[in-house]
BAFILO-354542 format. One record per atom (N, C-alpha, C): x negated, y negated, z negated. Coordinates in steps of 0.05 Angstrom, whole numbers, padded with zeros to 5 digits, always signed. Layout:
XYZ;...
This chain:
+01644+00320-02550;+01645+00338-02524;+01631+00354-02516;+01636+00369-02499;+01618+00387-02491;+01608+00382-02458;+01581+00381-02455;+01581+00377-02429;+01605+00399-02412;+01600+00413-02407;+01633+00423-02395;+01653+00413-02395;+01661+00403-02422;+01682+00388-02431;+01680+00364-02409;+01663+00356-02421;+01659+00323-02398;+01653+00324-02373;+01653+00344-02355;+01646+00353-02329;+01680+00356-02322;+01701+00373-02338;+01719+00371-02333;+01740+00354-02340;+01729+00333-02353;+01753+00317-02356;+01742+00290-02338;+01718+00294-02320;+01710+00273-02297;+01723+00281-02285;+01725+00306-02279;+01734+00326-02255;+01763+00316-02245;+01778+00312-02264;+01800+00313-02270;+01820+00288-02258;+01792+00264-02275;+01801+00233-02255;+01794+00224-02233;+01779+00236-02217;+01763+00238-02199;+01790+00253-02187;+01801+00266-02194;+01817+00288-02172;+01851+00269-02166;+01850+00248-02188;+01876+00240-02192;+01877+00209-02184;+01847+00204-02182;+01838+00175-02169;+01841+00181-02140;+01837+00201-02127;+01845+00215-02107;+01869+00215-02097;+01889+00227-02112;+01918+00228-02104;+01916+00213-02106;+01918+00192-02125;+01928+00170-02121;+01920+00153-02102;+01890+00147-02087;+01888+00138-02071;+01908+00153-02035;+01915+00165-02030;+01920+00180-02012;+01942+00179-02017;+01963+00170-02041;+01979+00153-02039;+01991+00133-02039;+01964+00112-02044;+01967+00085-02030;+01966+00081-02005;+01948+00102-01995;+01959+00101-01962;+01984+00111-01950;+01996+00129-01959;+02022+00139-01955;+02035+00107-01959;+02037+00105-01979;+02055+00084-01981;+02038+00059-01966;+02029+00053-01945;+02019+00040-01923;+02044+00047-01901;+02041+00070-01895;+02060+00077-01881;+02089+00072-01883;+02104+00057-01899;+02139+00060-01909;+02140+00075-01899;+02143+00095-01909;+02151+00124-01912;+02191+00131-01906;+02194+00106-01925;+02228+00115-01914;+02229+00100-01900;+02222+00076-01882;+02224+00073-01860;+02214+00097-01831;+02193+00103-01841;+02177+00122-01824;+02200+00146-01811;+02215+00148-01837;+02232+00174-01847;+02256+00181-01826;+02276+00158-01827;+02294+00141-01810;+02287+00145-01780;+02258+00140-01770;+02245+00121-01747;+02243+00156-01735;+02230+00171-01755;+02232+00206-01735;+02263+00217-01740;+02283+00220-01757;+02311+00225-01748;+02322+00219-01727;+02305+00189-01732;+02334+00179-01701;+02317+00193-01668;+02292+00193-01669;+02269+00201-01653;+02278+00230-01641;+02276+00235-01671;+02283+00274-01666;+02316+00280-01655;+02325+00263-01654;+02358+00264-01643;+02355+00258-01616;+02344+00239-01606;+02337+00247-01579;+02322+00264-01560;+02316+00264-01585;+02284+00291-01568;+02314+00313-01568;+02341+00326-01587;+02347+00344-01588;+02374+00352-01565;+02379+00315-01560;+02406+00317-01542;+02401+00315-01518;+02370+00319-01513;+02365+00303-01480;+02368+00331-01467;+02380+00336-01450;+02393+00347-01425;+02360+00358-01419;+02367+00386-01407;+02343+00421-01404;+02329+00429-01426;+02299+00444-01417;+02291+00465-01430;+02282+00445-01453;+02278+00450-01481;+02260+00435-01492;+02237+00453-01507;+02213+00444-01515;+02196+00458-01518;+02187+00461-01547;+02185+00478-01563;+02182+00461-01586;+02153+00448-01603;+02140+00468-01578;+02106+00447-01580;+02115+00420-01568;+02113+00411-01555;+02124+00385-01537;+02137+00369-01573;+02149+00384-01571;+02181+00364-01596;+02151+00370-01608;+02140+00379-01628;+02121+00378-01648;+02106+00351-01642;+02087+00357-01617;+02072+00335-01626;+02084+00306-01610;+02112+00306-01600;+02114+00291-01598;+02125+00265-01622;+02140+00288-01635;+02145+00280-01667;+02126+00274-01678;+02107+00282-01686;+02074+00273-01695;+02074+00244-01697;+02071+00249-01654;+02061+00221-01652;+02071+00192-01668;+02099+00201-01660;+02114+00179-01668;+02121+00176-01699;+02113+00194-01713;+02121+00188-01734;+02086+00168-01741;+02076+00182-01734;+02052+00163-01747;+02047+00142-01724;+02060+00137-01694;+02050+00109-01692;+02073+00085-01705;+02098+00103-01720;+02114+00087-01744;+02096+00084-01772;+02088+00100-01779;+02069+00100-01803;+02044+00071-01797;+02030+00080-01767;+02014+00064-01768;+02017+00031-01764;+02039+00024-01754;+02055-00001-01746;+02071-00015-01772;+02072+00005-01796;+02083-00012-01823;+02054-00019-01830;+02029+00008-01827;+02012-00006-01839;+01994-00032-01829;+02008-00035-01806;+01992-00068-01800;+02011-00084-01806;+02037-00092-01806;+02060-00101-01822;+02043-00105-01843;+02029-00086-01865;+02035-00106-01887;+02004-00111-01890;+01982-00097-01869;+01962-00116-01872;+01965-00142-01869;+01987-00152-01847;+01990-00179-01832;+02002-00196-01869;+02022-00178-01879;+02043-00192-01891;+02032-00197-01917;+02005-00185-01929;+02001-00186-01948;+02006-00208-01976;+02001-00230-01967;+02001-00248-01977;+02035-00256-01984;+02055-00255-01966;+02082-00260-01957;+02093-00238-01978;+02089-00213-01979;+02082-00185-01995;+02093-00201-02018;+02059-00212-02034;+02049-00212-02058;+02075-00240-02076;+02082-00251-02055;+02099-00279-02068;+02127-00271-02060;+02137-00241-02061;+02165-00235-02070;+02157-00209-02083;+02192-00205-02104;+02186-00190-02125;+02194-00162-02111;+02212-00153-02089;+02214-00139-02077;+02188-00118-02073;+02169-00133-02060;+02150-00119-02041;+02118-00127-02058;+02120-00145-02077;+02103-00149-02100;+02080-00131-02107;+02080-00094-02111;+02077-00084-02120;+02058-00061-02095;+02058-00074-02067;+02052-00060-02052;+02020-00047-02051;+02011-00029-02038;+01993-00030-02039;+01968-00050-02038;+01969-00074-02024;+01945-00091-02019;+01951-00111-02033;+01979-00120-02038;+01976-00139-02062;+01968-00132-02092;+01964-00100-02100;+01958-00103-02123;+01931-00086-02112;+01924-00085-02099;+01895-00091-02093;+01875-00057-02104;+01900-00044-02087;+01894-00018-02091;+01884-00003-02067;+01887-00019-02045;+01880-00013-02019;+01872-00052-01999;+01848-00052-01997;+01830-00075-01986;+01853-00081-01957;+01857-00115-01952;+01866-00110-01922;+01851-00100-01900;+01829-00104-01910;+01806-00081-01883;+01802-00055-01877;+01820-00043-01903;+01819-00016-01905;+01853-00014-01894;+01871-00024-01891;+01895-00030-01893;+01894-00023-01842;+01878-00042-01839;+01883-00057-01809;+01869-00032-01807;+01844-00021-01821;+01834+00003-01795;+01847+00033-01796;+01867+00038-01822;+01883+00049-01825;+01906+00050-01804;+01919+00026-01806;+01935+00024-01775;+01933+00023-01748;+01902+00020-01753;+01902+00016-01715;+01888+00044-01716;+01874+00055-01732;+01877+00085-01723;+01899+00102-01715;+01918+00105-01725;+01941+00111-01736;+01951+00111-01703;+01960+00091-01702;+01973+00074-01679;+01956+00084-01648;+01923+00082-01650;+01915+00093-01627;+01921+00115-01625;+01914+00144-01647;+01914+00166-01647;+01930+00175-01640;+01958+00159-01638;+01986+00169-01642;+01995+00168-01605;+01988+00145-01587;+01991+00141-01568;+01973+00166-01552;+01953+00159-01554;+01929+00178-01545;+01952+00210-01551;+01948+00213-01579;+01959+00246-01568;+01989+00243-01554;+02009+00224-01554;+02035+00224-01538;+02029+00223-01510;+02004+00218-01503;+01995+00219-01472;+01994+00250-01475;+01987+00261-01476;+01995+00302-01469;+02024+00301-01466;+02035+00295-01478;+02065+00299-01468;+02074+00292-01447;+02073+00265-01443;+02086+00247-01414;+02082+00220-01429;+02072+00200-01396;+02052+00177-01394;+02077+00152-01402;+02107+00163-01401;+02118+00143-01408;+02133+00144-01439;+02129+00166-01440;+02126+00167-01482;+02118+00156-01485;+02087+00148-01491;+02068+00137-01495;+02070+00111-01496;+02079+00104-01464;+02088+00072-01457;+02098+00064-01474;+02120+00073-01483;+02149+00064-01494;+02142+00067-01529;+02119+00076-01539;+02105+00089-01559;+02100+00059-01568;+02071+00049-01547;+02057+00035-01547;+02082-00003-01551;+02090+00001-01536;+02112-00030-01521;+02125-00022-01554;+02136-00005-01570;+02149-00011-01600;+02129-00010-01616;+02113-00006-01613;+02083-00017-01630;+02072-00044-01643;+02074-00055-01610;+02066-00078-01601;+02091-00101-01606;+02123-00100-01602;+02130-00109-01606;+02142-00116-01640;+02136-00101-01651;+02142-00092-01679;+02122-00110-01703;+02093-00108-01683;+02077-00116-01700;+02078-00142-01686;+02073-00150-01667;+02056-00175-01647;+02088-00191-01655;+02100-00192-01636;+02134-00206-01626;+02152-00209-01658;+02148-00184-01680;+02169-00188-01699;+02146-00197-01725;+02134-00186-01729;+02119-00187-01758;+02105-00216-01746;+02085-00222-01742;+02070-00246-01730;+02082-00271-01713;+02107-00268-01703;+02116-00285-01691;+02155-00295-01699;+02172-00277-01697;+02185-00279-01699;+02208-00284-01730;+02189-00266-01741;+02196-00262-01775;+02195-00285-01787;+02178-00309-01778;+02175-00338-01800;+02171-00356-01785;+02197-00354-01760;+02200-00375-01740;+02229-00381-01738;+02249-00360-01727;+02283-00363-01726;+02287-00347-01741;+02321-00351-01756;+02336-00342-01775;+02348-00313-01754;+02345-00308-01728;+02345-00276-01711;+02322-00267-01708;+02310-00263-01724;+02287-00250-01719;+02299-00226-01722;+02318-00208-01739;+02309-00179-01749;+02333-00180-01726;+02359-00202-01711;+02372-00191-01683;+02359-00183-01663;+02330-00204-01661;+02312-00196-01640;+02292-00170-01642;+02282-00174-01667;+02269-00153-01671;+02278-00125-01682;+02291-00130-01687;+02313-00094-01687;+02316-00079-01665;+02293-00090-01644;+02287-00071-01613;+02270-00055-01620;+02257-00055-01639;+02224-00041-01643;+02241-00029-01662;+02263-00015-01678;+02277-00003-01692;+02292+00021-01677;+02300+00002-01651;+02319+00015-01636;+02310+00046-01620;+02284+00034-01612;+02276+00050-01586;+02257+00077-01596;+02256+00092-01625;+02255+00109-01621;+02268+00135-01607;+02297+00135-01616;+02307+00155-01600;+02306+00157-01571;+02304+00135-01564;+02291+00130-01528;+02263+00143-01522;+02251+00141-01541;+02220+00153-01546;+02221+00177-01537;+02239+00194-01560;+02255+00228-01558;+02259+00235-01540;+02272+00220-01523;+02290+00231-01504;+02268+00223-01481;+02262+00205-01469;+02237+00212-01451;+02219+00226-01458;+02210+00227-01482;+02184+00259-01487;+02199+00289-01484;+02225+00295-01479;+02237+00314-01472;+02247+00314-01440;+02245+00291-01424;+02256+00283-01394;+02235+00279-01391;+02217+00261-01396;+02212+00249-01376;+02219+00226-01363;+02242+00215-01369;+02252+00187-01360;+02268+00182-01379;+02283+00155-01371;+02305+00151-01395;+02336+00141-01369;+02352+00149-01386;+02378+00139-01372;+02404+00134-01390;+02425+00129-01386;+02442+00113-01396;+02440+00122-01422;+02445+00156-01438;+02441+00159-01459;+02433+00152-01479;+02407+00151-01467;+02385+00142-01497;+02387+00110-01491;+02404+00094-01476;+02406+00070-01486;+02433+00070-01502;+02441+00078-01504;+02468+00088-01516;+02460+00074-01551;+02443+00097-01554;+02433+00103-01576;+02416+00078-01586;+02405+00068-01564;+02384+00053-01573;+02402+00029-01583;+02436+00023-01558;+02441-00003-01577;+02465-00005-01601;+02456+00023-01606;+02481+00029-01631;+02452+00017-01651;+02435+00026-01653;+02416+00017-01674;+02406-00016-01671;+02411-00017-01659;+02397-00050-01648;+02424-00059-01663;+02446-00059-01655;+02473-00068-01672;+02473-00070-01700;+02467-00039-01716;+02462-00036-01733;+02452-00049-01753;+02429-00062-01740;+02402-00075-01754;+02406-00102-01772;+02416-00114-01763;+02423-00145-01772;+02448-00137-01786;+02471-00125-01798;+02474-00124-01823;+02468-00109-01841;+02456-00083-01841;+02449-00060-01853;+02416-00093-01872;+02402-00103-01850;+02386-00122-01869;+02396-00159-01880;+02421-00163-01865;+02434-00190-01881;+02445-00177-01907;+02451-00152-01909;+02470-00141-01933;+02437-00142-01954;+02429-00141-01954;+02402-00130-01962;+02390-00162-01973;+02385-00180-01947;+02384-00209-01951;+02394-00229-01977;+02429-00216-01967;+02438-00226-01980;+02441-00233-02015;+02416-00213-02030;+02422-00214-02047;+02390-00218-02057;+02372-00217-02040;+02348-00229-02043;+02347-00264-02018;+02355-00283-02028;+02361-00308-02007;+02338-00325-02024;+02336-00325-02047;+02322-00338-02071;+02288-00329-02061;+02287-00298-02064;+02261-00294-02055;+02252-00306-02027;+02273-00294-02002;+02263-00305-01972;+02257-00340-01971;+02275-00351-01989;+02269-00382-01982;+02241-00391-01998;+02237-00373-02021;+02202-00388-02032;+02178-00374-02016;+02193-00352-02001;+02169-00344-01990;+02179-00358-01951;+02183-00373-01953;+02188-00383-01918;+02208-00370-01906;+02212-00350-01901;+02224-00332-01885;+02254-00344-01878;+02257-00345-01867;+02288-00366-01851;+02309-00352-01845;+02311-00322-01857;+02331-00296-01856;+02356-00325-01859;+02376-00302-01841;+02403-00317-01838;+02415-00331-01878;+02414-00312-01885;+02427-00326-01920;+02409-00351-01916;+02388-00358-01916;+02369-00376-01930;+02373-00401-01902;+02381-00403-01878;+02386-00415-01853;+02420-00428-01857;+02437-00404-01851;+02456-00410-01860;+02474-00415-01875;+02472-00399-01895;+02475-00397-01926;+02504-00368-01931;+02511-00362-01945;+02512-00329-01954;+02543-00329-01945;+02565-00357-01943;+02581-00340-01923;+02589-00333-01896;+02572-00361-01881;+02564-00347-01850;+02548-00332-01842;+02525-00312-01865;+02515-00293-01863;+02550-00272-01861;+02561-00275-01882;+02578-00244-01888;+02603-00249-01861;+02607-00277-01852;+02618-00269-01826;+02613-00267-01806;+02571-00254-01802;+02561-00258-01781;+02561-00219-01793;+02560-00212-01802;+02552-00184-01817;+02582-00170-01814;+02609-00174-01810;+02629-00176-01803;+02637-00169-01766;+02620-00192-01757;+02623-00197-01730;+02613-00164-01718;+02578-00165-01720;+02558-00144-01720;+02576-00114-01725;+02584-00107-01738;+02600-00088-01751;+02619-00070-01730;+02648-00104-01721;+02657-00096-01704;+02644-00080-01676;+02627-00105-01675;+02613-00095-01654;+02599-00058-01649;+02585-00059-01674;+02577-00025-01683;+02598-00011-01677;+02625-00016-01689;+02633+00010-01694;+02637+00011-01650;+02656-00010-01639;+02657-00006-01610;+02632+00006-01602;+02612-00002-01595;+02589+00016-01600;+02584+00046-01600;+02592+00047-01625;+02582+00066-01638;+02605+00095-01621;+02626+00086-01615;+02647+00111-01596;+02645+00108-01564;+02618+00106-01556;+02610+00093-01525;+02592+00127-01525;+02585+00132-01535;+02579+00162-01530;+02605+00189-01525;+02618+00179-01539;+02653+00193-01538;+02655+00181-01505;+02660+00159-01508;+02676+00147-01486;+02667+00153-01451;+02638+00161-01455;+02623+00158-01441;+02627+00195-01430;+02637+00211-01438;+02633+00235-01438;+02598+00241-01451;+02580+00233-01458;+02557+00235-01474;+02553+00252-01494;+02582+00250-01520;+02588+00272-01541;+02625+00273-01536;+02618+00300-01554;+02654+00311-01567;+02669+00296-01578;+02691+00311-01583;+02702+00300-01616;+02696+00305-01636;+02684+00320-01638;+02662+00325-01663;+02649+00290-01680;+02638+00284-01652;+02624+00267-01657;+02635+00240-01662;+02656+00249-01643;+02674+00222-01648;+02685+00220-01664;+02697+00233-01683;+02716+00234-01712;+02693+00232-01730;+02676+00234-01728;+02651+00229-01750;+02647+00192-01743;+02640+00176-01714;+02639+00165-01718;+02665+00140-01718;+02690+00150-01716;+02710+00136-01724;+02712+00127-01755;+02709+00158-01766;+02714+00153-01801;+02694+00128-01817;+02674+00134-01797;+02637+00125-01808;+02641+00094-01803;+02653+00087-01787;+02659+00061-01777;+02673+00041-01795;+02701+00066-01796;+02725+00044-01806;+02712+00047-01840;+02698+00057-01855;+02688+00050-01876;+02681+00023-01882;+02647+00024-01860;+02638+00012-01855;+02653-00017-01846;+02670-00023-01832;+02685-00038-01836;+02701-00056-01853;+02712-00030-01877;+02732-00040-01894;+02707-00055-01915;+02684-00045-01922;+02659-00048-01929;+02655-00080-01930;+02655-00091-01899;+02645-00105-01887;+02656-00137-01891;+02694-00123-01885;+02724-00141-01904;+02720-00149-01923;+02706-00120-01937;+02706-00132-01980;+02685-00157-01990;+02664-00146-01969;+02645-00169-01968;+02649-00186-01963;+02661-00196-01947;+02672-00227-01931;+02695-00247-01955;+02705-00222-01961;+02730-00242-01976;+02722-00253-02013;+02692-00222-02023;+02686-00220-02045;+02680-00250-02058;+02677-00257-02076;+02665-00279-02098;+02646-00283-02104;+02638-00297-02112;+02605-00307-02123;+02594-00276-02149;+02614-00271-02153;+02618-00252-02187;+02612-00218-02177;+02628-00209-02146;+02630-00193-02149;+02605-00187-02120;+02600-00215-02109;+02580-00211-02086;+02569-00187-02076;+02544-00199-02096;+02531-00170-02102;+02528-00150-02102;+02552-00134-02120;+02559-00114-02122;+02566-00100-02091;+02582-00125-02075;+02590-00113-02046;+02570-00110-02024;+02551-00125-02028;+02521-00133-02016;+02505-00104-02011;+02505-00098-02036;+02487-00078-02044;+02503-00048-02027;+02527-00041-02039;+02548-00022-02028;+02552-00018-01997;+02546-00043-01986;+02554-00040-01953;+02511-00038-01940;+02496-00049-01961;+02477-00041-01950;+02457-00010-01948;+02476+00002-01978;+02474+00031-01982;+02485+00052-01960;+02503+00045-01956;+02528+00051-01943;+02513+00050-01912;+02499+00035-01899;+02497+00027-01874;+02469+00045-01873;+02457+00056-01890;+02442+00080-01891;+02455+00102-01879;+02469+00111-01893;+02482+00132-01892;+02498+00138-01874;+02518+00124-01864;+02527+00115-01835;+02498+00122-01810;+02485+00103-01815;+02464+00118-01798;+02469+00153-01786;+02463+00159-01801;+02445+00184-01821;+02465+00193-01800;+02489+00192-01802;+02518+00217-01807;+02518+00208-01771;+02518+00193-01769;+02523+00185-01739;+02508+00203-01716;+02481+00206-01724;+02476+00214-01705;+02452+00239-01714;+02471+00244-01741;+02476+00278-01743;+02500+00288-01741;+02517+00266-01724;+02547+00270-01715;+02536+00288-01683;+02519+00270-01675;+02513+00271-01653;+02496+00302-01637;+02475+00310-01660;+02457+00332-01662;+02478+00364-01665;+02485+00351-01684;+02517+00378-01686;+02529+00380-01662;+02537+00366-01656;+02558+00353-01622;+02537+00375-01604;+02518+00367-01590;+02496+00373-01584;+02493+00410-01583;+02490+00415-01603;+02478+00443-01612;+02502+00457-01626;+02526+00448-01623;+02540+00471-01626;+02564+00478-01611;
């Protein structure tokens, strides 16, 4: 092999290593979670009253995405040992020694600090809400609630429910009843979404010492709670229409989606051990579609 070929090969290897390294840091931000956070924040911004500035919106959404990504990185830094003990998370960058804990901590803090500082340029309320959201997710949920109570996801879900409120605040400079309805919808959506996942991961959570509801109360009780929360969610989903915040298009979407969700929750409740895992996966998967369609309906209603 010539010197030129050796150099080209070394360059290609270095390029692949850099790309892999970037990918590992991107994985720390929990991109799938971040995308849902970003979408709900965008809807909160877009449906807010008054004139909206595209530049302001772009800055706000970028900062919210960075804040969510930084919070995800800090979560992975703190839970590295826990992630290594669970099959679902064992291949994450830190347990696989592709990123060190110190690097993840520095990366997360840099993203969070930059995001809050950037959002201050939009308005102080939005920046304060973002700072509180990150604090609640990293400190209250990750460091305190998650390993101490079966209600971890019920209380901790408040962090994931705040992005549309932040988006609304970025657009208007205040918080009204409307964004709080969106907060309530996501807050009630979070428990059945994660409990459906936990039903099929009960053994892993038990071995890791995480008191998820199926571990503490059993699968039957968890399935009942999933139905209870789905009923409350279906009622909350109609509140934007009932209170005049959204129109008939949104009401139709919410009604159809909530009916489908309730049917899945009932089917899960009545399922036997042989089919329980199948219906838990279906409910988990549909719950993501449900939230997306609900917020897309709000967006279409507001822009239509």
